[in-house]
N, C-alpha and C positions, 0 to 999 in steps of 0.2 A: 173288350175288357170283361172281366168276370162279373162285374155288376151291371153290365148291359150298356154302359156309357160308350158312345161312339166318338172316336177321335179321328180326325182326318190326318192322313200321313203328312201332308205339307205343314199343317199346324204343329204336329209333334216334332217334325224335323226342325222347324224354325225355333221352337222352344229349346230343343237340345242344343242347337248351335248358339243361341243367345246365352245359354247357361254353361257353356263348355268350361269356363274357369272353375266351376264348382264340381265338375266331374272328376272321378278318380282315374288314375292311370289305367286300371283294368277296364273301365268303361270306355275310355278313349281308344284303347287298343281294340276292343271288340267292335266299336263303331268303324274304326279304320279297316278292320277285317271285312266289314260289310261293304267297303268301298266309299265310305263317307268322305267327301272332300271339303275341307274347311276353306272359306274365303280367305284370301291373303289379308293379314292384319294391315290396316291403314296406318301409315306412319304420321305422326303429328310433328309438323315443323313450326318453328317459332320465328 
């Protein structure tokens, strides 16, 4: 990163996946273009 902060790829990827509901369509499209595979949504049964 420009300020010298080191971020591990796995941590970054985990953060991106956990925040995907907040990502814009263009961001999701670019991540998909990189081959990012999202885990299947768990269904909630009552």
